[in-house]
N, C-alpha and C positions, 0 to 999 in steps of 0.2 A: 504494500499499500504506499502510495505517494501523497505527500501533503503538500500543496501549493497556497503558501501563504499571501495574506492581502491586509490592507489597512488604508482607511481614508477618514476623512472629518467632515463635518458641517459646519456652516458659519453660523446657523441658529436652530433651535430645536422645533422644526416643522415639518408635517409629513411631506411636504413638496422635496424640501432638502435632503431628508433620508432617502426618500425613493430614487432622487436623481444620483446621489452619491453610491448607493447601493448598486443601480444599474451600470453607472460608469466603472465602477470597479470590476463587477462581474463580466462585462462585456471586454475589458483589457485582459482579465485573466484568461478568459477563454480563446481570445485572439493571439496573445503573444505565445500560448503554449498549445494552439490548434488542437483545443480540447474537442471530443466528442461528447454526445450527451450519455452515450452507453459506458464511457470510460469513468464518469462522475459516481462515485457511490454516496455522497453526503456532503451537504454544506453545513458547516457550524459558525455562527455567528456570536460575537461577544460585543458588548456595547458598553459605554460608560454610563454611569448612574445619572448622568445630567442628561440623558435623552429619554423622552417620555411620550413623545407626539406618536410616533409610529414603530412599528416592530421591523426590523430588518429583514426577518424571514418571510413577513407578510409583503413587503417591497420585493423581496426576491420572487415570491410566487406571483405578484401581479405583474411582474417584468418578464414571466415565461421560464424562469427557471424552476419549474415544478415537477421535473423529470426524476428527482432525487430527493431524499429525505431531507429536511430542513430544520435546524435546530438553532437556537439562541439562548443565551445567558447573558446577565448583567454582571460586568466586572468589580470586583471590590474597589473602594476608593483608596487611591494611591497618592500619598503626597507628592506634588510635582509631576503627577501624571498629565498626560496629553488630554485636554477636555474634548468633549464632543466627537469622541474618537469610535469608529466602527471597525472592527477586525473580522476577519474571516479565514477560516481553514476549510480549503476542498479538497476533499480525499478522492483519491483517483486510483485507478487499477488499470496499469499500462500493460499490454502483451509483451512489451520488450523495454529496456532500460532507454529513458528519456531524459535530456536536459531539460528541466524546468525554469520557470522564470517567475518569479515572486512580483507583487505588484503592491506599489505603496503611493498612494495618491493624495493630492492636497496638502494639508498640514502635516499628514503621517509621513511624509517623506522625511521628516526630521527624525524618525525613529529609525530608520535604516538607511543613511546615506549611502552605505556600500552597494545597496541594492536599487534604491531610486535613483542614484545619479550615475553618470558615467566617470569611472575613476580609474587611475591607472597605477600598477604598482612597478617601480624600477629597481631591478637588483643587478647592482654591478660587481666585478670581482675578478680576480685572475683565474686562469683555467685549474679545475679540480676543488674549486672552493665549496662545491656543494651548490651553487646558486641555481643551476637548472632544475636540480632534484627539489629544491625548496619551491622555485617558482611553479613547478607542474603542480606541487600539493597546494600550494596557496590557491592556484586557478579552479582547483576542484574544490576546495573547502569553500571558495567563495562563489562557486558556480559561474565561472567568468573564464574568458579566453585565456589560454597560455599561447604567447606568440614567441615561437622558437627563432629569434633574429639571429642566432649563428648559424642554423641550418640555411639561412638565405644565403650567408657567405661562403657556407662550406659548397653549396650548390656552384656558386660561381668559380670556387677553386677546382672543383670536380670537372667543371665544363673546360676550364683551361688545361688541366692536365688531360683529359680526354682529347683535346684539340691539339697537344703538343705545345701549347703556348706557354714560354716561361712567366711563372707568377710572378715574378719581381721586375718582368719588363713591362713597365707601366704603359706606354704607346700600345703595345699588342694587346693586353688586357682591357684597355679602352676600346679597342677596335672589337674585340671581341663581345664587349657589351652590347653592340649593335645587333648582335643575332642571338643574345640570350633570351630564352623562351622559359622564364621561371614563374611559376605559381604557386601558392600556398594553398592547400585545401584541408578542411576539417571534417571528418568523418568520425562520428560515434565519440566526439570529445577529442579526438587526436588529430595533431597536424600532420599532414602528409607535404612533403615537399616534392613538387613535379617539375623535373627540368626536360626539356624537350620532349614533353609527353610522357616520360618516364617516371615513376615513383622511386626517388632514389633516396628515401630517408635511411635506409640501411647503409648505402654505398657511402653516405658523406660522413660515416661516424668512422672510417679507416682512419688510422694513425698518420698516414701520409696526407690525407685531405686536410686534417686538423692543422698540421703544420704549415700547408699550401694556403689555408684559409686566414691565417696571420699576417701572411704577405699580401694576399688580394686584397682583404679589407683595409689596408693602408693606403691604396690609391684612393684619391679625392672623388674621382668621378664614380667609382663603384659604390662607395659609401654614400655618397649623394643620391644616386638611384636608389638602395638599399632603404635610406632614412626616409626617402619620400614616401615609399611603399609603406613602411611602417608607421608613419604619422598618420597617414590616411585612415589605416586601420584602427588605430588608437583612438582617433577622433570620433568614431562611428561607435564604438562600444567599449565597455570596462574590459580591460586585459591586464595581464601580468607580462612584463618583458624582461629578459635577462641578457647581459652582455657586458661590454668594457666600458662603454660610454653612453649609457641610456638616461642617467640621471644627468650628466653633463652635458650632453650633446643632443640626443634624439628627442628625449621628452624632457626638456631641462623645468618645465611647468607641472611635472608628475605630482600628485598629491602626496604620494609615499615612496621614498627613496631609501636604499640599503645598500652598503657596500660590504659584500660577503667575502670574507678571505679565510686563509688559513695558513700555517708554514709550508714552504714548498717541499718538505719531506713528506708530511701528510698528504698533500695533493698528488703526488708522484704515486704513492701507496693506493690511493683511491683509483687513480687511473690504471694501474699495474692489476689491482684485482678484478676491475671491468675488462680489461682487454683480454685477461686471462679467462674471465666466464664467457667470453665470445669464442674461445678457442684461438685467439691468437698468442704467438709466443714474443715476449719482448724483454729486454734485459732492463732490470729495475734502475741500474746507476745512469744507462744511457736515457733511459726515460726521465730521470729525475733532473739529468741535464739539459734535456729538450724543454722541461717544464720551466727549469731556470732561464734558458735562452729565449723562450717565449714571453716570459715576465719582462724580459729587457727588451724585446722587440716591441711589445705591446705599450709599454711605459715611455720608450724614448721615439716612438715613431711622431714625425712632425704633424701629421693630420690625425685629430681625434685620437690622442692617446688614451690608454688605460688609466683613468682618474676617479678619485673619488669626489662626488660633487661636495661643494661646500655645506648643503643641508641634508646631505645623506648620514644616515645611523650606521655605524661601521658594527659588523659582527664577524667576530673570530671563531669560526667553527671548528679549529683545531681539535678541542676537548669537548665538543659538543656533538649530540646525536641529532640526525635529521629531526627527529620529534621536539627536541629541546629548541632548535633553531627556529623550526615552525612556531612553536609556541611562544617563542621571544618576539618573533618578528608581527605576529598576530595582534600579540598584547600592544605593541607601539602602534600598528595601525587602530586598534580598538580604542586608544586613548584620544585620537584624532577624530574618530568616529563619534 
């Protein structure tokens, strides 16, 4: 059973206001979630004690939402609570897992700004710091998109490798951009990177592609093209982005910024274990040397280097579990929400 939450407010306690508010809330919940009547098993309203003029369940019935059981209850008075507020829980039974969207309208938007407003979370940091893992978990918990920006640069690097282009040859890479056919698709909550019509989501994770991506991403024209795509996506919907300069360059006005880091030895061990799990053989010392070298490259490049934004919160994950990092970051986000 899945529950879709909703809340709204009315300007004054009248039947007309209650009816309109309930209708608008139900209409949006059904619209944005593409709900079918047979998927809804019940609607439970709650209302603050200052609403007496009309019953939200009756308003829903009059609006045509009488195909499922309707219930309502009065909330206990809470000091500092939102007045003239109507809340709703829509109980649904889907045949397959679905991404749901909760709806907060009018004055109730203040209750859940993380749901009712578009907001972006920027996670920056060096390779192996755990930022991608945390970014995906955050996106899942907040039910928003995870935009894997690194995958876009990796795809450019893969294109160069397959085309026999030296990734450090800026003019050649810029020329390659003219024929770059890159798309990002989301299927079942997972990002798929499509290069020249092929899903390269696995191929771009090869170690050689990772190193090449660092060189490719240093070229201004490549980054300008990718940043333009990323900003367009972030302007349309709430999402979590991770990279090297999300908070400082890509989304400087992101509401939430974090710089996730860890000791180079720890990051190398994480990458080492990851590659072994994929069946790839790699030397730890060589991998650690690559991590250190990549840090140097990313930090010293002239265009958009790895940098902690001035207003970003630093998180050292060296001695933290993913769950601890996630809890810390969510706590900081909640403080602002």
